[in-house]
N, C-alpha and C positions, 0 to 999 in steps of 0.2 A: 243730823247735826253735824258732821264731819262733811258729807256734798255739799252742804248749802255754804261748811267755812272754805272748804277747796275753792266753791263756784266765786266767793266774795274775795279770796285772795287773787283766784284767775281775772275777774276783774277789776280792781287794785292796778293790776300788770298790764293786760292790757289799757286803760287809762293810761297808768306812767307811759306806756312806749308810743301810743299815738299823739304823747301831748310830747316827749320829746319831740315826735316828727316837727313835729309842729314848732317848737322853738329853734333859733335861730343859733345855727353855731357860735361858739365862741369863736375869737382871736386870740393869738397870743404872739409878742415882741420884748425883743432882748433889747436897755440902752446899759452903757451901750453895746453898739448891735456887733460889733469885733474889737478884738487886741484888748480886752479884759486884760488886764494884769492880774497873778496871783497875790491873794491880799487888799485888792482892788475894792472896791465898789461897784454892785450890779445891781441892773433891777429888771424882774419881768413881769411884763404889763399884760392884764387880761382883758381884752374888750370885750364885750357885750353887750345887750340891750338895755333898755331903764328901765329896770325892774327890782323890785326886795329880793334878795338871790343868796342862795349860800356857796361862795367861788373856790373851788379846791386847786390847788395846786402836786400835779403830780411828775413825779421825776423819776423816772425808768430806774428800778432795780434798788429807785431809794425810796428819802422818805417822804411824807404831803405833807401839804399845809395847806389851812384852811383861812378864809374871809369871809365877814357876813358886807356885804354891799346894801347902802340905801338904793332907792330906786330912783334919787334922784342923780347918780353918776353915770358913767357908763364904762370905767373901765375898775381895775383890781390890783392894786401896787404890788408888788413884793423884792423887796430888798434883801443882798448881803451886804454888810460891810463890810464885814472885812473874809471875802472870799478866800478859801480854800482849795483844794483838790478835793476834797470829799463834795463842796459843790458841782463840780464840773459832770458834765451831764447828759440826757435828753429828757425836759420839759413840756405837757402837756396841761391845758386848763379848761376844766371843767365849770359846770355851775346847776344848783338845784333851787328848785321855787316851790313853796305851798298854796302859793291861791294863784289859780290853779295849781293841782300838782302836778308836778314835770321833772324832767332830769334832760338835758339838752346832751350832747355829742359832746367827746371827747375835741377840741383843736387839731387843728395839726400839726406837726413837732418842733421844736424850737432846739437847737444845740449849744449848750452853754460852754464854751471854750477856752480856756484859761492860756495866758502866757505868761512864759514862765523863763525869765532874764539867763538863771543857767546854765540855758543852752545855747551853744552861740547858731548866730544865724546864717541859713545855705550861704551857699557863693552861685551865678549867676554867667552865664554867656548869652549868648546872644550869637546867632550865622541866620546869613541868605544868600541867596543865589552864589553860593560857596565861598562867601566872603566870614570871616568866624571876631565878633568885638566880643573881649573879654574885660575891657576898660567900666570900668564901674559908675551909675550914676554921670551916665553921659546921654545924648540926643541922638537917635540915629534916623536918618530920612531913608527909606526905600519908595521903591514906582509901586503902583496899582497893580494887583493882582504877581505881586512876589510872595512865595514862602516864606515865613521865618520861622524859623528855630530859637527855643526857650529851654534851655538848659536848666535846673537845679541840681547844687549836690551836697550831700554831707555823708561822708562815711562813718561816722561812728555812732550817728545814735539819728539818721533820717529814715524815715520807714514809708509814710505817704509824704508827697507832696504837694502841694494844691500854688497855684495859680491865680494871686492879683492884680486885677485891676483899679485903679482910680479912681471913685466914682461910685463905685460897686460897694455893695454892701456884704455881698458873701463873695467867694473863691469861683472864678471863672472856670476853672478845671482843675481836675484834682487825676490826680495818677498815686496806685499802689505796686511798685516796681518791682517785680518774684525776687531781685535778689539785694530792693533796697540801694540804700546810698545817692542813688540818680536817678532824676527822670527826666524827659522828653517830651515835651510843650511844641506843637506845631500850630500854627495858623495858616492855611492856606489861604491863596489869592486872598491878602490883605486888601483891606477899601478903607479910606476915608475915615469907617465910622470902628474902625480898628486902633488910632492914634490912640495915644496915652501911654502912663505911665505903668508899669509892670513889674510887680515883686516877685519873691518865691517864701514859703514858709512849710514848714514840714512838722511831721506829730511825730513825738518819740516811738520808741518800737514801747512794743504793753501798753504804752499810754493816747490809747482814742482822741481822747477829748483834753487834751495838755497841747500845748502849738510852743515851736521857737517864736524869739521874735522875728520883725520881716526882714529880709535883708537888704539887700544894695539894690538900687534901681535904674530900669531901663528906661528913656523914655523913644517909645515905637512913632516916628513922623510919618506920613502914607501918600507920596506927592502921587501927581493928575498921571507923574510918564514913567511908566516904569522903565526904569533906569538903577545901576549900584553907581557907587564910587567906580570913576574912572573910566563909566562907560558911554560918556561921551568923546573924550578923545579914542578909545576903542574904536564907535564908532564912526572916527571921522577918518581913523588910519583905514580902517576896513574898507570905508566908500576907494580912499583914492586908490589904494591898491587894487579896486576892483575896475575903478577906472582905466585904471594903465596898463590893467590884464587886454583890457575890453580893449584898446588901441591898438597896444602889441598884435592883438588878434586877426581887426582885421586892416593892420600895415602887411603883413604874412600873407592874408587872403587875397589881398588887393596885388603883391609885388607876383606870386602865384598868377593870376587871371594877365597881369602884363607878360609874363614870360610864352603864356599858353597862347595867347592873342598870336606874340611876333611869332612864336613859328608854325602858327595858323597862317598865317603873312604868307610867309617865306617859303612851303610847302606848296602855296596855292601857286606863290610866281615860280615857280623851278615847275611847274605841275602844265603852267602857260606854253615855258618857252621848247618842252619837249615833247615830242607829238607822239600820238600814242602808240604802244609795241615797239620806242623805238628807245636801246639802250643808252642813258646817261652821259652825254659828255661831257670831260673836265671844260673851261675854259680857255685854259692852258692848251688843249689841243684843237678846239676850237677857232685860234687866233692861229700857227700852224699850218693847218689846213692848208694847201694847196692843192686846187684843180691838176686831174692828171692828163696835162697835155704836155706836146715835145714842145720845153722853152729851149734850145738849142737853136742855135742864132737869132733869137729877141734882141732887139737894142732897149738898154735900160726902161726908157720910155712907156717901151710895151709889155714889160716885162713888171711896172707897176703897174701897170693896167689888167692883169690878169691876177694879180695875187693881190690876198684880200687886206685889207686895214682895220680889221678889228680895234686896231694900238696903235693908229695914229697920233705922233704928238700934237700936241694943242696948238695955244699960239704961245702959249708959256716953256716949250723946250727948247734948249740950245742947239741953233740950227749947226747943220752937220756941216761937216768939210765936204764938195759935192762928189762923187765918183766916177769916173769916167773909164767907160767899160768901154777894148780895143780890140777886135777881130784879127785874130791870127791865124794865120796859114801856112803850114809845113809840107813842104813839097818839095822836088828834086826842080832846081833851077833852073825855065827855059833857058 
């Protein structure tokens, strides 16, 4: 008799397990999805197939709620009209059908986080490419590909910090800094898809399902050009400096080439007027050079014929008065 009872129980468990594998898994949603204030109303909705079933709502470490669902409905709602800290936590839902017998798997978890306005909102700062903006509720333009840093802080209560972007039901980033008080979120290589409004919130020490109100916002607008404020003027200034430097370099190089060619031309001219192996003589010496002949007894006309005329005066020279040469002889009178 005992073996038969064990077999029946085992058979029932196997049927239930196989039936659970066949039943679609339910899903759980939160309404509103975020920003539920302490003392406000919230609804958790469990979605499942159109079957007559009992539906359970499980709070992790807390209460369990159940409701019967008619086969014409595709969801069951669990509402808390006046929320308190006891309602905050993690929830899952599951359903059970009797014909045929079976129990579904539990849904994915959903967190109910309550916003407590008694906590002050966090502060926010925004920086990119070395520029820091602490002005709140402003719109900032950055170039595509820039790295953007958003800092959030609250030194009194902040434990875990969350970064929110407008249009997203859940936070896009979360940080649990070891020392608490401040978190740094970085958006690397931003694109137009990162355009939007950003805010921060934090979870107080010891209360993981309680949140501060959202802080002030910063709107990020990503432009197509990778620039920052003042970058156009800086680029133009850099271009002017580069062009001026290039012109100065080219001018100096040109002057060096001119001096080099002039020196080369002068050296070539000197080498042509001087025979190989002959010591270079100055032009002054050449002008005063006189053939080694005996000039005594020559007349003025003959003396001019044998004297080099390297520096004859040109037509514009001032005429000199004629010089009369006379031959004087000294001897005894006859």
